[in-house]
C-alpha angles and dihedrals in degrees: 000000000000129000089255095074094084092050090051093049091050092047092050092046093050092045087055089051093240134141121227088252093054092050090047091055093049093049094038092239131123119265089238090057090054089048092051091050091051092049090049089237091121134023124222117253118237095269093049091046090054091046090052093048093048094045095050092036094235131124122263086233088062093050091047093051094245091122134016090215109093092199118127090204121090128191121236091254090060097256121127120243117254119240090257092050090049091051091049092050092049091048091048091053095047102041117064094190092052090046092053091048093049092045088052092050090051090056094052091106092055109082116219117250094249117117096241114062111254129205129208109234125193113226113203120226116269123211089208097060098027093225121145120238112279145166123249136176125253130172117256090236093054091048091053090051090052091051091050094048118105117258118257137188091221106112091205094062 
């Protein structure tokens, strides 16, 4: 365990708006133990390290200074998720509409079983009809005709 662990514990505690006494109560430790950790005069034992990581929702690798990424999620190839990837994953898990849209995007390479080849087309949100953005199906032939059509300033076309 590196000398950074105390600094990380203090940073996480302060970010959470907690006092050493409040953190001590949550983790069932003494306030002086938390103080010693933060001053790098004492290192947490394995159980305390796990409690800290779980409470602050960071990895033990982050607390130990093995990685600078606090994410508890790891990719299959052994790399940690970036902050943006973690936010996307959390949003995906919480938002059913977003999950359906992403699942649909992931199936774009799988053609539907219909006879005529279909394309997935993203329809942007419109303030006039108050509909959220969504995907719809369109035949490949119709899409090609749209692309070949002359441009117009008419918003209805």
